[in-house]
C-alpha positions in Angstrom: 2.9 -3.2 -16.8 0.1 -2.1 -19.1 -2.2 -1.2 -16.2 0.6 0.8 -14.5 1.1 2.7 -17.7 -2.6 3.5 -18.1 -2.9 4.4 -14.5 0.1 6.7 -14.7 -1.2 8.4 -17.8 -4.6 9.0 -16.2 -3.4 10.2 -12.7 0.2 11.4 -13.4 1.7 9.0 -10.7 2.2 5.3 -10.2 -0.4 3.3 -8.4 2.0 2.9 -5.5 2.6 6.7 -5.3 -1.2 7.3 -5.5 -1.9 4.9 -2.6 0.9 6.4 -0.5 -0.6 9.9 -1.0 -4.0 8.6 0.2 -2.5 6.8 3.2 -0.5 9.9 4.2 -3.5 12.1 4.0 -5.5 9.6 6.1 -2.7 9.3 8.6 -2.5 13.1 9.0 -6.2 13.4 9.5 -6.4 10.6 12.0 -3.4 11.9 13.9 -5.3 15.2 14.5 -7.8 13.2 16.5 -6.2 12.7 19.9 -8.7 10.1 20.9 -7.2 7.7 18.4 -4.0 5.9 19.4 -1.1 5.8 17.0 -1.3 2.0 17.2 -5.0 2.1 16.1 -4.1 4.4 13.2 -1.3 2.1 12.1 -3.8 -0.8 12.2 -6.5 1.1 10.3 -4.0 2.0 7.6 -3.0 -1.7 7.1 0.4 -1.7 8.8 1.5 -4.9 10.6 2.9 -3.0 13.5 3.5 0.5 14.9 7.2 0.6 14.0 6.5 -0.1 10.3 4.0 2.7 10.3 6.3 5.1 12.2 9.2 4.5 9.8 7.0 5.1 6.7 5.4 8.2 8.2 8.9 9.6 9.0 9.9 8.9 5.4 6.9 10.8 4.1 7.2 13.8 6.5 10.6 13.8 8.3 8.5 13.7 11.5 7.5 10.8 13.7 3.7 10.4 14.1 4.0 11.6 17.7 5.9 14.7 16.6 3.3 15.4 13.9 0.5 15.0 16.3 2.1 17.6 18.7 2.5 20.0 15.8 -1.1 19.7 14.7 -2.5 20.7 18.1 
């Protein structure tokens, strides 16, 4: 609890929110590289499977990873 408070005071967000922001940024960058499969991206970001990554990405952006990839081209 103390560490969370200190982290929030320093960065303005919780450690979980901070990590989510970093993962989302990485996901978006990797999705712009069409040579990387979405399965590979999910694995690199630490997700157990593609569906878990897809659900989380949709929560973040309201788009599936595939739809985001098509928009970024």
